[in-house]
gemmi code that builds the backbone of each chain (N, CA, C; Angstrom):
import gemmi

chains = {
    "A": [
        ("MET", (103.686, 108.313, 11.821), (103.384, 109.022, 13.075), (102.057, 109.772, 12.932)),
        ("ALA", (101.221, 109.638, 13.916), (99.918, 110.300, 13.846), (100.087, 111.815, 13.899)),
        ("LYS", (99.286, 112.489, 13.091), (99.352, 113.953, 13.076), (98.757, 114.475, 14.387)),
        ("LYS", (99.513, 115.330, 15.022), (99.049, 115.850, 16.307), (98.075, 117.005, 16.053)),
        ("SER", (96.918, 116.920, 16.685), (95.945, 117.995, 16.504), (96.382, 119.205, 17.317)),
        ("GLY", (96.177, 120.388, 16.740), (96.529, 121.611, 17.468), (95.430, 122.057, 18.403)),
        ("VAL", (94.427, 121.213, 18.572), (93.273, 121.562, 19.393), (93.183, 120.584, 20.571)),
        ("GLN", (93.169, 121.113, 21.778), (93.030, 120.247, 22.967), (91.760, 120.622, 23.734)),
        ("VAL", (91.055, 119.606, 24.176), (89.847, 119.863, 24.964), (90.253, 120.020, 26.421)),
        ("GLN", (89.831, 121.114, 27.018), (90.221, 121.401, 28.399), (89.088, 121.090, 29.380)),
        ("LYS", (87.885, 121.414, 28.983), (86.761, 121.291, 29.916), (85.472, 121.032, 29.134)),
        ("LEU", (84.555, 120.339, 29.776), (83.273, 120.044, 29.143), (82.155, 120.447, 30.104)),
        ("GLN", (81.130, 121.078, 29.579), (80.003, 121.492, 30.434), (78.679, 121.124, 29.765)),
        ("ILE", (77.737, 120.696, 30.577), (76.360, 120.535, 30.083), (75.643, 121.802, 30.534)),
        ("VAL", (75.147, 122.576, 29.581), (74.525, 123.849, 29.940), (73.001, 123.729, 29.879)),
        ("HIS", (72.364, 124.109, 30.980), (70.910, 124.240, 31.023), (70.637, 125.745, 30.982)),
        ("ALA", (70.172, 126.203, 29.826), (69.950, 127.645, 29.672), (68.459, 127.942, 29.661)),
        ("ARG", (68.079, 128.965, 30.362), (66.671, 129.364, 30.368), (66.265, 129.793, 28.959)),
        ("ASP", (65.168, 129.271, 28.483), (64.710, 129.563, 27.130), (63.484, 130.474, 27.203)),
        ("ASP", (63.730, 131.777, 27.111), (62.624, 132.729, 27.212), (61.936, 132.973, 25.865)),
        ("HIS", (62.450, 132.346, 24.818), (61.837, 132.540, 23.492), (60.727, 131.527, 23.226)),
        ("SER", (60.735, 130.444, 23.979), (59.707, 129.426, 23.756), (58.526, 129.676, 24.686)),
        ("ASP", (57.359, 129.281, 24.219), (56.140, 129.540, 24.968), (55.283, 128.271, 24.970)),
        ("PRO", (54.885, 127.784, 26.122), (54.101, 126.535, 26.151), (52.768, 126.649, 25.406)),
        ("ARG", (52.284, 127.869, 25.220), (51.024, 128.038, 24.473), (51.172, 127.583, 23.021)),
        ("ASP", (52.455, 127.450, 22.585), (52.681, 126.980, 21.208), (52.255, 125.520, 21.035)),
        ("TYR", (52.197, 124.777, 22.134), (51.817, 123.366, 21.972), (50.688, 122.917, 22.907)),
        ("LEU", (50.356, 123.735, 23.897), (49.223, 123.378, 24.763), (47.914, 123.681, 24.015)),
        ("PHE", (46.831, 123.177, 24.537), (45.478, 123.428, 23.990), (45.296, 122.954, 22.544)),
        ("GLN", (45.997, 121.901, 22.199), (45.806, 121.339, 20.854), (44.648, 120.340, 20.869)),
        ("ASP", (44.452, 119.706, 22.034), (43.426, 118.667, 22.126), (42.347, 119.136, 23.113)),
        ("PRO", (41.125, 119.362, 22.632), (40.058, 119.884, 23.512), (39.786, 118.975, 24.718)),
        ("ASP", (40.075, 117.681, 24.564), (39.841, 116.742, 25.676), (40.767, 117.022, 26.868)),
        ("TYR", (41.863, 117.736, 26.635), (42.827, 117.992, 27.718), (42.880, 119.477, 28.104)),
        ("LYS", (41.812, 120.172, 27.781), (41.796, 121.623, 28.007), (42.080, 121.965, 29.475)),
        ("GLU", (41.433, 121.217, 30.359), (41.587, 121.501, 31.797), (43.029, 121.259, 32.283)),
        ("GLU", (43.574, 120.109, 31.856), (44.951, 119.768, 32.239), (45.935, 120.795, 31.674)),
        ("ASP", (45.677, 121.190, 30.423), (46.569, 122.165, 29.791), (46.505, 123.512, 30.508)),
        ("GLN", (45.294, 123.870, 30.932), (45.142, 125.140, 31.654), (45.926, 125.099, 32.978)),
        ("GLU", (45.850, 123.947, 33.655), (46.587, 123.784, 34.919), (48.082, 123.914, 34.675)),
        ("ARG", (48.516, 123.316, 33.571), (49.956, 123.345, 33.208), (50.391, 124.791, 32.919)),
        ("LEU", (49.531, 125.502, 32.198), (49.853, 126.891, 31.860), (49.853, 127.756, 33.119)),
        ("ASP", (48.898, 127.510, 34.010), (48.846, 128.274, 35.260), (50.135, 128.054, 36.059)),
        ("ALA", (50.592, 126.801, 36.077), (51.827, 126.488, 36.815), (53.024, 127.209, 36.180)),
        ("PHE", (53.011, 127.282, 34.855), (54.087, 127.986, 34.142), (54.058, 129.471, 34.497)),
        ("ASN", (52.846, 130.054, 34.429), (52.705, 131.479, 34.739), (53.042, 131.780, 36.196)),
        ("ASN", (52.884, 130.752, 37.015), (53.181, 130.892, 38.436), (54.676, 130.703, 38.740)),
        ("GLY", (55.437, 130.372, 37.683), (56.886, 130.170, 37.852), (57.249, 128.810, 38.423)),
        ("ASP", (56.290, 127.879, 38.420), (56.605, 126.540, 38.936), (57.542, 125.782, 37.995)),
        ("TRP", (57.494, 126.099, 36.732), (58.412, 125.508, 35.762), (58.657, 126.524, 34.657)),
        ("TYR", (59.654, 126.275, 33.842), (59.993, 127.204, 32.765), (60.541, 126.418, 31.575)),
        ("MET", (60.806, 127.117, 30.499), (61.327, 126.447, 29.307), (62.853, 126.491, 29.353)),
        ("LEU", (63.420, 125.440, 28.815), (64.856, 125.216, 28.977), (65.489, 124.819, 27.642)),
        ("GLY", (66.738, 125.191, 27.476), (67.528, 124.681, 26.346), (68.707, 123.924, 26.928)),
        ("ILE", (69.083, 122.842, 26.293), (70.224, 122.061, 26.790), (71.241, 121.910, 25.660)),
        ("PHE", (72.478, 122.267, 25.949), (73.550, 122.037, 24.977), (74.829, 121.675, 25.722)),
        ("VAL", (75.798, 121.187, 24.984), (77.074, 120.813, 25.600), (78.150, 121.742, 25.052)),
        ("ARG", (78.962, 122.265, 25.950), (79.981, 123.248, 25.586), (81.365, 122.676, 25.926)),
        ("ALA", (82.291, 122.854, 25.008), (83.664, 122.411, 25.276), (84.586, 123.614, 25.286)),
        ("GLU", (85.466, 123.632, 26.260), (86.482, 124.680, 26.299), (87.733, 124.073, 25.680)),
        ("LEU", (88.245, 124.727, 24.652), (89.391, 124.195, 23.909), (90.581, 125.118, 24.034)),
        ("VAL", (91.749, 124.565, 23.835), (92.932, 125.411, 23.700), (93.427, 125.245, 22.269)),
        ("VAL", (93.427, 126.357, 21.535), (93.902, 126.354, 20.147), (95.025, 127.377, 20.057)),
        ("ASN", (96.201, 126.937, 19.738), (97.372, 127.832, 19.655), (97.532, 128.672, 20.916)),
        ("GLY", (97.276, 128.068, 22.053), (97.479, 128.766, 23.319), (96.336, 129.679, 23.734)),
        ("THR", (95.299, 129.745, 22.925), (94.165, 130.617, 23.255), (92.932, 129.755, 23.558)),
        ("ILE", (92.206, 130.143, 24.603), (91.012, 129.374, 24.968), (89.846, 129.756, 24.059)),
        ("GLN", (89.193, 128.747, 23.524), (88.019, 128.941, 22.681), (86.895, 128.085, 23.242)),
        ("THR", (85.669, 128.475, 22.978), (84.567, 127.589, 23.349), (83.789, 127.225, 22.093)),
        ("VAL", (83.439, 125.970, 21.994), (82.537, 125.540, 20.923), (81.399, 124.790, 21.596)),
        ("GLN", (80.259, 124.840, 20.979), (79.121, 124.183, 21.607), (78.183, 123.558, 20.585)),
        ("SER", (77.433, 122.588, 21.052), (76.418, 121.969, 20.196), (75.265, 122.966, 20.063)),
        ("PRO", (74.433, 122.833, 19.020), (73.362, 123.832, 18.851), (72.318, 123.812, 19.961)),
        ("GLY", (72.121, 122.659, 20.556), (71.173, 122.591, 21.670), (69.772, 122.168, 21.265)),
        ("ILE", (69.085, 121.590, 22.219), (67.657, 121.285, 22.060), (66.949, 122.281, 22.970)),
        ("TRP", (65.947, 122.945, 22.412), (65.280, 124.024, 23.149), (63.811, 123.683, 23.378)),
        ("ALA", (63.151, 124.527, 24.134), (61.722, 124.346, 24.470), (61.496, 123.043, 25.230)),
        ("ILE", (62.382, 122.769, 26.173), (62.225, 121.598, 27.042), (61.602, 122.088, 28.350)),
        ("GLU", (60.639, 121.344, 28.854), (60.028, 121.734, 30.129), (61.026, 121.444, 31.253)),
        ("SER", (61.273, 122.456, 32.070), (62.336, 122.338, 33.089), (62.074, 121.221, 34.100)),
        ("ASP", (60.808, 120.869, 34.284), (60.530, 119.812, 35.253), (60.397, 118.447, 34.583)),
        ("SER", (60.953, 118.330, 33.377), (60.997, 117.008, 32.723), (61.840, 116.099, 33.613)),
        ("GLY", (61.650, 114.824, 33.497), (62.405, 113.889, 34.337), (63.903, 113.960, 34.080)),
        ("GLU", (64.650, 113.616, 35.089), (66.112, 113.674, 34.976), (66.631, 112.772, 33.862)),
        ("ASP", (65.965, 111.619, 33.693), (66.386, 110.677, 32.648), (66.310, 111.341, 31.274)),
        ("TYR", (65.225, 112.088, 31.049), (65.047, 112.741, 29.746), (66.107, 113.839, 29.562)),
        ("LEU", (66.330, 114.617, 30.622), (67.315, 115.708, 30.519), (68.708, 115.132, 30.229)),
        ("ASN", (69.011, 113.989, 30.862), (70.303, 113.340, 30.619), (70.397, 112.788, 29.201)),
        ("GLU", (69.252, 112.297, 28.722), (69.219, 111.747, 27.355), (69.519, 112.857, 26.340)),
        ("VAL", (68.892, 114.010, 26.552), (69.123, 115.145, 25.646), (70.595, 115.555, 25.699)),
        ("ALA", (71.141, 115.621, 26.908), (72.555, 116.003, 27.052), (73.441, 114.997, 26.316)),
        ("GLY", (73.090, 113.734, 26.384), (73.859, 112.696, 25.690), (73.821, 112.888, 24.180)),
        ("GLU", (72.643, 113.253, 23.668), (72.509, 113.490, 22.218), (73.342, 114.704, 21.803)),
        ("GLU", (73.298, 115.744, 22.618), (74.064, 116.955, 22.317), (75.566, 116.686, 22.381)),
        ("TYR", (75.955, 115.809, 23.293), (77.361, 115.414, 23.417), (77.827, 114.746, 22.121)),
        ("GLU", (76.958, 113.896, 21.554), (77.312, 113.223, 20.296), (77.496, 114.253, 19.176)),
        ("VAL", (76.612, 115.262, 19.161), (76.723, 116.313, 18.135), (78.046, 117.061, 18.311)),
        ("LEU", (78.378, 117.348, 19.567), (79.627, 118.060, 19.842), (80.838, 117.216, 19.421)),
        ("LEU", (80.756, 115.913, 19.638), (81.863, 115.038, 19.226), (82.094, 115.168, 17.710)),
        ("GLY", (80.985, 115.279, 16.954), (81.088, 115.443, 15.502), (81.784, 116.745, 15.143)),
        ("ILE", (81.453, 117.800, 15.874), (82.075, 119.111, 15.621), (83.575, 119.029, 15.946)),
        ("LEU", (83.873, 118.424, 17.088), (85.275, 118.324, 17.516), (86.082, 117.443, 16.561)),
        ("LYS", (85.428, 116.422, 16.027), (86.110, 115.532, 15.073), (86.550, 116.333, 13.848)),
        ("GLU", (85.697, 117.256, 13.412), (86.049, 118.107, 12.268), (87.273, 118.967, 12.582)),
        ("LEU", (87.457, 119.243, 13.862), (88.599, 120.068, 14.272), (89.838, 119.205, 14.551)),
        ("GLY", (89.723, 117.920, 14.277), (90.875, 117.037, 14.454), (90.982, 116.425, 15.834)),
        ("VAL", (89.934, 116.546, 16.634), (89.959, 115.968, 17.983), (89.248, 114.617, 17.940)),
        ("LYS", (89.965, 113.581, 18.344), (89.359, 112.244, 18.334), (88.441, 112.097, 19.545)),
        ("PRO", (87.379, 111.292, 19.423), (86.481, 111.087, 20.575), (87.238, 110.640, 21.834)),
        ("SER", (88.328, 109.880, 21.627), (89.095, 109.406, 22.797), (89.797, 110.557, 23.528)),
        ("GLN", (89.927, 111.699, 22.869), (90.589, 112.860, 23.493), (89.582, 113.779, 24.183)),
        ("VAL", (88.322, 113.387, 24.117), (87.271, 114.208, 24.736), (86.827, 113.537, 26.041)),
        ("PRO", (86.740, 114.281, 27.134), (86.271, 113.663, 28.384), (84.887, 113.040, 28.191)),
        ("PRO", (84.595, 111.966, 28.896), (83.256, 111.375, 28.765), (82.194, 112.317, 29.317)),
        ("ILE", (80.972, 112.147, 28.834), (79.871, 113.024, 29.260), (79.697, 112.988, 30.785)),
        ("GLY", (80.009, 111.837, 31.379), (79.881, 111.702, 32.828), (80.798, 112.648, 33.598)),
        ("ASP", (81.862, 113.116, 32.954), (82.805, 114.033, 33.622), (82.383, 115.491, 33.491)),
        ("ALA", (81.371, 115.732, 32.646), (80.971, 117.131, 32.401), (80.182, 117.672, 33.588)),
        ("LYS", (80.480, 118.907, 33.950), (79.735, 119.549, 35.034), (78.512, 120.252, 34.446)),
        ("GLN", (77.441, 120.287, 35.209), (76.244, 121.000, 34.735), (76.317, 122.469, 35.154)),
        ("ARG", (75.922, 123.322, 34.228), (75.920, 124.749, 34.510), (74.550, 125.315, 34.133)),
        ("ASP", (73.984, 126.087, 35.033), (72.690, 126.723, 34.749), (72.936, 128.166, 34.335)),
        ("GLU", (72.352, 128.551, 33.227), (72.562, 129.930, 32.751), (71.221, 130.614, 32.561)),
    ],
    "B": [
        ("MET", (102.847, 82.541, -16.683), (102.941, 83.860, -17.300), (102.222, 84.887, -16.417)),
        ("GLY", (102.903, 85.906, -16.110), (102.293, 86.930, -15.233), (101.384, 87.847, -16.036)),
        ("SER", (100.246, 88.150, -15.459), (99.340, 89.054, -16.173), (99.614, 90.491, -15.727)),
        ("THR", (99.446, 91.385, -16.631), (99.651, 92.791, -16.258), (98.300, 93.397, -15.888)),
        ("ARG", (98.272, 94.004, -14.742), (97.005, 94.608, -14.301), (96.993, 96.072, -14.648)),
        ("ARG", (95.915, 96.446, -15.182), (95.782, 97.852, -15.564), (95.577, 98.663, -14.275)),
        ("PRO", (96.428, 99.641, -14.030), (96.235, 100.401, -12.795), (94.902, 101.154, -12.824)),
        ("ARG", (94.227, 101.074, -11.715), (92.943, 101.757, -11.641), (93.165, 103.155, -11.053)),
        ("VAL", (92.669, 104.112, -11.729), (92.822, 105.484, -11.245), (91.472, 105.959, -10.714)),
        ("VAL", (91.458, 106.281, -9.465), (90.215, 106.759, -8.864), (90.431, 108.197, -8.423)),
        ("GLU", (89.562, 109.032, -8.864), (89.700, 110.437, -8.476), (89.107, 110.637, -7.086)),
        ("ALA", (89.949, 111.105, -6.190), (89.465, 111.312, -4.824), (88.575, 112.544, -4.791)),
        ("ALA", (87.518, 112.437, -4.017), (86.629, 113.592, -3.870), (87.390, 114.705, -3.164)),
        ("PRO", (87.222, 115.952, -3.609), (87.937, 117.029, -2.927), (87.515, 117.090, -1.461)),
        ("ARG", (88.485, 117.240, -0.577), (88.176, 117.250, 0.850), (87.493, 118.562, 1.211)),
        ("ARG", (86.375, 118.404, 1.889), (85.629, 119.581, 2.335), (86.387, 120.212, 3.498)),
        ("ALA", (86.475, 121.522, 3.488), (87.155, 122.189, 4.609), (86.361, 121.931, 5.888)),
        ("PRO", (87.020, 121.578, 6.995), (86.279, 121.295, 8.227), (85.563, 122.511, 8.799)),
        ("ALA", (86.089, 123.678, 8.492), (85.484, 124.892, 9.048), (85.356, 125.936, 7.946)),
        ("LYS", (84.157, 126.518, 7.861), (83.945, 127.529, 6.812), (83.794, 128.901, 7.454)),
        ("LEU", (84.580, 129.808, 6.964), (84.525, 131.166, 7.524), (83.285, 131.892, 7.049)),
        ("GLU", (82.553, 132.458, 8.008), (81.351, 133.204, 7.641), (81.582, 134.710, 7.749)),
        ("GLU", (82.182, 135.125, 8.859), (82.441, 136.557, 9.039), (83.637, 136.750, 9.965)),
        ("ILE", (84.353, 137.802, 9.737), (85.511, 138.081, 10.591), (85.543, 139.580, 10.897)),
        ("ARG", (85.908, 139.929, 12.115), (85.901, 141.341, 12.506), (86.869, 141.544, 13.664)),
        ("VAL", (87.253, 142.782, 13.851), (88.035, 143.121, 15.045), (87.136, 144.018, 15.893)),
        ("VAL", (87.009, 143.673, 17.157), (86.071, 144.376, 18.035), (86.851, 145.253, 19.032)),
        ("VAL", (86.417, 146.497, 19.129), (86.949, 147.404, 20.150), (85.807, 147.623, 21.132)),
        ("GLU", (86.022, 147.293, 22.388), (84.923, 147.443, 23.353), (85.431, 147.936, 24.703)),
        ("HIS", (84.504, 148.419, 25.490), (84.819, 148.937, 26.810), (85.444, 147.839, 27.668)),
        ("ASP", (86.514, 148.170, 28.364), (87.133, 147.214, 29.281), (86.530, 147.472, 30.669)),
        ("PRO", (85.668, 146.564, 31.130), (84.972, 146.824, 32.393), (85.851, 146.639, 33.630)),
        ("ASP", (86.992, 145.994, 33.470), (87.804, 145.691, 34.648), (89.295, 145.941, 34.372)),
        ("PRO", (89.639, 147.200, 34.067), (91.050, 147.460, 33.728), (91.942, 147.498, 34.977)),
        ("ASP", (93.210, 147.196, 34.780), (94.180, 147.316, 35.875), (94.745, 148.741, 35.788)),
        ("VAL", (94.292, 149.580, 36.712), (94.700, 150.999, 36.648), (95.810, 151.309, 37.659)),
        ("SER", (96.417, 150.263, 38.196), (97.410, 150.480, 39.255), (98.606, 151.313, 38.768)),
        ("TYR", (98.894, 151.255, 37.468), (100.043, 152.030, 36.960), (99.818, 153.531, 37.110)),
        ("LEU", (98.549, 153.929, 37.218), (98.246, 155.356, 37.361), (98.580, 155.879, 38.760)),
        ("GLU", (98.847, 154.925, 39.657), (99.182, 155.337, 41.026), (100.676, 155.573, 41.205)),
        ("GLN", (101.440, 155.366, 40.132), (102.886, 155.589, 40.206), (103.197, 157.092, 40.276)),
        ("GLU", (104.398, 157.347, 40.687), (104.876, 158.728, 40.687), (104.891, 159.264, 39.249)),
        ("ASP", (104.654, 160.524, 39.080), (104.622, 161.192, 37.766), (103.364, 160.892, 36.931)),
        ("PHE", (102.447, 160.128, 37.499), (101.219, 159.823, 36.765), (100.023, 160.576, 37.365)),
        ("GLU", (100.318, 161.558, 38.225), (99.238, 162.249, 38.931), (98.242, 162.895, 37.972)),
        ("GLU", (98.776, 163.539, 36.948), (97.882, 164.230, 35.997), (97.018, 163.239, 35.225)),
        ("ARG", (97.651, 162.142, 34.874), (96.930, 161.103, 34.117), (95.829, 160.487, 34.987)),
        ("LEU", (96.167, 160.251, 36.249), (95.197, 159.689, 37.192), (94.012, 160.654, 37.352)),
        ("ALA", (94.352, 161.946, 37.467), (93.298, 162.949, 37.625), (92.394, 162.981, 36.388)),
        ("ALA", (93.010, 162.856, 35.223), (92.235, 162.854, 33.974), (91.317, 161.641, 33.917)),
        ("PHE", (91.836, 160.510, 34.371), (91.020, 159.289, 34.377), (89.855, 159.453, 35.346)),
        ("GLN", (90.182, 159.984, 36.541), (89.136, 160.161, 37.550), (88.088, 161.186, 37.106)),
        ("ALA", (88.519, 162.103, 36.251), (87.576, 163.120, 35.747), (86.782, 162.591, 34.549)),
        ("GLY", (87.032, 161.348, 34.178), (86.286, 160.737, 33.076), (86.753, 161.186, 31.705)),
        ("GLU", (87.976, 161.719, 31.634), (88.470, 162.191, 30.331), (88.835, 161.032, 29.405)),
        ("PHE", (89.107, 159.892, 29.996), (89.321, 158.700, 29.164), (88.908, 157.467, 29.968)),
        ("SER", (88.704, 156.394, 29.253), (88.393, 155.118, 29.908), (89.325, 154.062, 29.316)),
        ("PHE", (88.985, 152.820, 29.481), (89.846, 151.760, 28.941), (89.055, 150.876, 27.989)),
        ("VAL", (89.737, 150.404, 26.982), (89.088, 149.514, 26.018), (89.926, 148.250, 25.820)),
        ("GLY", (89.298, 147.280, 25.231), (89.986, 146.039, 24.858), (89.762, 145.804, 23.378)),
        ("VAL", (90.715, 145.162, 22.747), (90.599, 144.870, 21.313), (90.831, 143.377, 21.091)),
        ("HIS", (89.914, 142.743, 20.380), (90.142, 141.349, 19.995), (89.558, 141.098, 18.617)),
        ("ALA", (90.072, 140.077, 17.964), (89.527, 139.699, 16.656), (88.606, 138.516, 16.875)),
        ("GLU", (87.505, 138.464, 16.126), (86.622, 137.299, 16.247), (86.079, 136.886, 14.888)),
        ("ALA", (85.840, 135.596, 14.775), (85.363, 135.050, 13.506), (84.209, 134.099, 13.765)),
        ("ASP", (83.189, 134.183, 12.916), (82.103, 133.197, 12.948), (82.473, 132.135, 11.927)),
        ("VAL", (82.576, 130.903, 12.386), (82.905, 129.808, 11.469), (81.830, 128.734, 11.593)),
        ("VAL", (81.550, 128.097, 10.485), (80.543, 127.022, 10.492), (81.283, 125.694, 10.509)),
        ("ILE", (81.032, 124.915, 11.564), (81.653, 123.600, 11.693), (80.524, 122.591, 11.854)),
        ("GLU", (80.447, 121.648, 10.971), (79.371, 120.649, 11.005), (77.991, 121.320, 11.045)),
        ("GLY", (77.850, 122.398, 10.319), (76.560, 123.068, 10.225), (76.212, 123.963, 11.408)),
        ("VAL", (77.124, 124.086, 12.360), (76.840, 124.897, 13.549), (77.803, 126.090, 13.580)),
        ("VAL", (77.253, 127.282, 13.798), (78.086, 128.483, 13.833), (78.780, 128.577, 15.194)),
        ("GLN", (80.086, 128.739, 15.162), (80.866, 128.925, 16.383), (81.629, 130.246, 16.246)),
        ("THR", (81.849, 130.927, 17.355), (82.629, 132.166, 17.306), (83.979, 131.911, 17.954)),
        ("LEU", (85.031, 132.102, 17.188), (86.388, 131.906, 17.698), (87.046, 133.280, 17.831)),
        ("THR", (87.870, 133.442, 18.844), (88.434, 134.776, 19.102), (89.935, 134.717, 19.367)),
        ("SER", (90.576, 135.852, 19.157), (91.978, 135.991, 19.571), (91.972, 136.267, 21.074)),
        ("GLY", (93.127, 136.187, 21.694), (93.191, 136.399, 23.145), (92.776, 137.793, 23.569)),
        ("GLY", (93.061, 138.768, 22.725), (92.666, 140.144, 23.020), (93.721, 140.923, 23.788)),
        ("LEU", (93.700, 142.207, 23.573), (94.583, 143.116, 24.308), (93.682, 144.071, 25.073)),
        ("TRP", (93.893, 144.135, 26.384), (92.993, 144.909, 27.238), (93.752, 146.006, 27.966)),
        ("GLY", (93.010, 146.863, 28.615), (93.638, 147.941, 29.386), (94.279, 148.999, 28.504)),
        ("ILE", (93.667, 149.234, 27.349), (94.195, 150.265, 26.437), (93.479, 151.574, 26.748)),
        ("GLU", (94.229, 152.633, 26.916), (93.598, 153.935, 27.178), (92.781, 154.325, 25.949)),
        ("SER", (91.508, 154.610, 26.182), (90.592, 154.831, 25.056), (91.057, 155.957, 24.131)),
        ("ASN", (91.607, 157.015, 24.715), (91.969, 158.134, 23.836), (93.250, 157.873, 23.036)),
        ("SER", (93.885, 156.726, 23.302), (95.068, 156.415, 22.496), (94.673, 155.710, 21.191)),
        ("VAL", (93.407, 155.303, 21.086), (92.972, 154.646, 19.840), (91.765, 155.329, 19.198)),
        ("GLU", (91.150, 156.255, 19.939), (89.889, 156.825, 19.443), (90.038, 157.873, 18.340)),
        ("ASN", (90.926, 158.797, 18.568), (90.985, 159.910, 17.614), (91.937, 159.606, 16.452)),
        ("GLU", (92.085, 160.589, 15.594), (92.902, 160.392, 14.399), (94.346, 160.013, 14.721)),
        ("SER", (94.872, 160.610, 15.806), (96.264, 160.320, 16.162), (96.432, 158.873, 16.644)),
        ("GLY", (95.316, 158.294, 17.093), (95.414, 156.920, 17.582), (95.187, 155.878, 16.502)),
        ("GLU", (94.901, 156.353, 15.305), (94.577, 155.428, 14.207), (95.696, 154.425, 13.935)),
        ("GLU", (96.908, 154.939, 13.950), (98.053, 154.076, 13.632), (98.255, 153.020, 14.717)),
        ("TYR", (98.114, 153.440, 15.973), (98.272, 152.505, 17.096), (97.171, 151.438, 17.054)),
        ("LEU", (95.944, 151.887, 16.774), (94.827, 150.937, 16.689), (95.080, 149.929, 15.568)),
        ("ARG", (95.546, 150.418, 14.448), (95.807, 149.541, 13.310), (96.870, 148.488, 13.669)),
        ("GLU", (97.845, 148.916, 14.448), (98.913, 148.013, 14.896), (98.319, 146.867, 15.741)),
        ("ILE", (97.401, 147.233, 16.653), (96.776, 146.215, 17.524), (95.861, 145.308, 16.693)),
        ("VAL", (95.141, 145.929, 15.765), (94.235, 145.163, 14.903), (95.016, 144.083, 14.156)),
        ("VAL", (96.134, 144.474, 13.594), (96.951, 143.515, 12.826), (97.443, 142.394, 13.742)),
        ("GLN", (97.898, 142.774, 14.928), (98.419, 141.805, 15.910), (97.327, 140.787, 16.291)),
        ("GLU", (96.143, 141.290, 16.610), (95.041, 140.411, 17.027), (94.552, 139.559, 15.852)),
        ("TYR", (94.498, 140.187, 14.695), (94.040, 139.444, 13.524), (95.014, 138.312, 13.191)),
        ("GLU", (96.300, 138.589, 13.277), (97.293, 137.553, 12.966), (97.159, 136.377, 13.931)),
        ("GLU", (96.880, 136.696, 15.190), (96.696, 135.629, 16.181), (95.475, 134.773, 15.815)),
        ("LEU", (94.391, 135.444, 15.453), (93.175, 134.715, 15.091), (93.381, 133.918, 13.805)),
        ("ARG", (94.146, 134.488, 12.896), (94.424, 133.814, 11.617), (95.077, 132.450, 11.872)),
        ("LYS", (96.014, 132.423, 12.816), (96.699, 131.161, 13.146), (95.703, 130.158, 13.725)),
        ("ILE", (94.815, 130.660, 14.579), (93.798, 129.786, 15.189), (92.892, 129.215, 14.100)),
        ("LEU", (92.476, 130.082, 13.189), (91.572, 129.638, 12.120), (92.256, 128.619, 11.214)),
        ("LYS", (93.542, 128.830, 10.969), (94.285, 127.860, 10.147), (94.357, 126.524, 10.875)),
        ("THR", (94.557, 126.579, 12.186), (94.657, 125.343, 12.973), (93.359, 124.555, 12.928)),
        ("VAL", (92.225, 125.259, 12.956), (90.947, 124.529, 12.947), (90.497, 124.162, 11.532)),
        ("GLY", (91.288, 124.542, 10.544), (91.010, 124.057, 9.194), (90.318, 125.020, 8.258)),
        ("VAL", (90.296, 126.295, 8.595), (89.740, 127.274, 7.642), (90.782, 127.460, 6.530)),
        ("PRO", (90.383, 127.252, 5.261), (91.366, 127.417, 4.182), (91.926, 128.845, 4.158)),
        ("THR", (93.210, 128.957, 3.955), (93.837, 130.293, 3.960), (93.264, 131.173, 2.845)),
        ("SER", (92.760, 130.518, 1.794), (92.185, 131.300, 0.681), (90.947, 132.080, 1.129)),
        ("GLU", (90.338, 131.642, 2.225), (89.138, 132.334, 2.719), (89.495, 133.482, 3.674)),
        ("LEU", (90.756, 133.531, 4.065), (91.136, 134.527, 5.077), (91.552, 135.842, 4.426)),
        ("PRO", (90.898, 136.928, 4.798), (91.243, 138.215, 4.181), (92.586, 138.752, 4.687)),
        ("GLN", (93.046, 139.777, 4.040), (94.248, 140.469, 4.518), (93.842, 141.326, 5.719)),
        ("ALA", (94.814, 141.591, 6.577), (94.514, 142.343, 7.800), (93.835, 143.686, 7.508)),
        ("PHE", (94.268, 144.359, 6.454), (93.710, 145.685, 6.190), (92.261, 145.622, 5.700)),
        ("GLU", (91.827, 144.411, 5.302), (90.454, 144.260, 4.802), (89.452, 143.984, 5.923)),
        ("VAL", (89.958, 143.686, 7.101), (89.074, 143.299, 8.209), (88.380, 144.526, 8.788)),
        ("LYS", (87.073, 144.421, 8.966), (86.337, 145.583, 9.484), (86.509, 145.699, 11.009)),
        ("ILE", (86.473, 146.919, 11.471), (86.594, 147.190, 12.904), (85.211, 147.557, 13.431)),
        ("GLU", (84.825, 146.865, 14.496), (83.492, 147.099, 15.067), (83.654, 147.686, 16.465)),
        ("TRP", (83.067, 148.848, 16.695), (83.120, 149.480, 18.027), (81.870, 149.068, 18.780)),
        ("ARG", (82.074, 148.477, 19.955), (80.924, 148.039, 20.762), (80.868, 148.831, 22.057)),
        ("GLU", (79.650, 149.038, 22.507), (79.474, 149.761, 23.782), (79.893, 148.880, 24.935)),
    ],
}
model = gemmi.Model(1)
for chain_id, residues in chains.items():
    chain = gemmi.Chain(chain_id)
    for i, (resn, *xyz) in enumerate(residues, 1):
        res = gemmi.Residue()
        res.name, res.seqid = resn, gemmi.SeqId(i, " ")
        for name, pos in zip(("N", "CA", "C"), xyz):
            atom = gemmi.Atom()
            atom.name, atom.element = name, gemmi.Element(name[0])
            atom.pos, atom.b_iso = gemmi.Position(*pos), 0.0
            res.add_atom(atom)
        chain.add_residue(res)
    model.add_chain(chain)
structure = gemmi.Structure()
structure.add_model(model)
structure.setup_entities()
């Protein structure tokens, strides 16, 4: 008989968290040939047209009747206006990391809702 | 003629604990949303007046542990006990009551930590757990 895990996954969320610790100046202005474009990008950032973002996946678990949350470490310093495909790709990678964490807790991937069922939350 | 096979003995690698305990504490913090309806009962007028005069507030107590799972730090917590009158745990006379709640919350968290695979050898005794007061 398979050992029953004492950990159940209740909910899954893809979290888009504002990353105020990252600064685009850390990577802009590296190439003098793109100085003008980089300046425009920085002006748009300073104007609030875009911001830095972190993406991670969070699972709400029930362990011994108590709700716990565990989450992937996240990818940070992502430009908020990156294409949706890229943002989804990052979320998919974070989901895989979370599956590894949950596996250590005895939760099989088949017991975890698919990434497509996860709701997005902005924090 | 049957040949006898020498049994091969392979030493299994010791299983790594799935979760490693990094820190454990019991937190006492302000309860921002207490249910104070019991103060509206008969015979609680003085207590209600004391509360309204700011003589006491409410706190919650929970145990929490930082555990490393697959290289990522996660914080796991007990359910917590809320709506505790602050002056029942703050002063010397409340020490015993606070200790009672600490043990209760810690035991709950201990079970959770055991379930997620923290070796019991890493879990301290209840009296060894530090109490952290948070604003």
